[in-house]
Structures are given as C-alpha cells and as structure tokens.
N, C-alpha and C positions, 0 to 999 in steps of 0.2 A: 851294281855297273865298275869296271875296269877301270884305275887310273888312268892318267893320258899317258905316261912314261909305259905301262902297259900293252897300250893300244898302239903305240909306238913300235915296243919292241915286237911287236907280233906282227905288225903289219911288213920291219924291218925282215922279221927270219923269213918270212913269205916272198917279200921281193928279192931275197938271196936264193932261197931254193926255185923259183920259176924265171929269174930273169936273168939275163946273159948277164949282167952286171949288176952291183951293190945299189945302184943310182938310177937304173933303168926301169921308171913304172911305167911308160908307154907303149910299151908290147901287149899284144890282147890275150898272152898268157896270164902276166900278169896283172891283169884287168880283171881278167876271170877268176881268176884264186883269190882275190880280194875281195870281188862280189862275192864268192861262194863261201868264205871266211862270214862275210856279214850276213848274209842269208842264212847260213847257221846259227849264227847268235839271236837274230831272230825267232827261228822255231825254237830255239831253248826259250825266249822271251816268254812264246804264244803260251806255253807249259802253265803259266802264270797266271795269264793276263788273255785271257779267252776272247774278251768282249772289248780290245783293244784294234778299233776297227783304222785307225788314223797308221798305224805302224805296220796293221796288213795292205793298206795301199802303198805302202813304202814298199815290203816285201813283194807286192807284186810289178811295181816299177823296177826292182833291181832283177827280178825273174827275167822280165822285157829286154834288159839291158844285158845281163846275160847271154839270153837267147840270140839275142842279135852279134854279138862279139863272137860268140860262137859260130854265126852261121857268115862271119865274114871268112874267119879262119879256115873255118870249111871250105870256104870258096877258094881260099887263095892258097893254101898249102895244106891238103891233106892229111900228111904224114905228121907235123906239128899238132893238128887237129884229135888224130889219135892217140897221140902220146901223151896229152894234154888230158883228154877225161879219159883214160886207161889212171894218169896220176890222180885225177880229184876223185874219182869212180865215180863219176855222174850218169853214165851209164851202163848196162849192164849186157 
C-alpha cells in the first residue's frame, strides 16, 4: 500500500485534472474520478486476494456510489457527463 503522501499527491493530481480549481473536490466530476481511481486500486488488490469478501463489499458500494453520481450528472448536464466518461474511458 502506498504511503500517505503518495495518496495525497495522487488525490491532488486527480482534483487538478478534473476540477475547476485545485481545491474544488465537490464537483461530481472530481468525485467520480476519485471513486474510479479507488475502484481501480481495489481491482488490482483482488488479483492477489481473491477471497477478500469484505473488500468486495466495499468495491460494490463504491460502484453504486459512482453509478448514482453519474446518473445525477447525466440528468443535470449531458455535455459534462459525456466529457467525463470519455476522459475516464468508462463506457465505449
């Protein structure tokens, strides 16, 4: 597992890339991007820990939260939604 400074650096990098400001973490785009990075980390974790069912539950909760945020964004601003899924390469 990465150290705290590495996690903070990765999070700040994602916020800068997807946010309107460096400190704006409340936009749906930033939240979805952060959740997507956590989902990717958990997927890598499961390659070595197949029977980690408590982490699998956490993964499913994250996927549901991301789905709800994407549905909100799709309903409120279609253009931002399309740009986000294209940047994150979520759907094809």
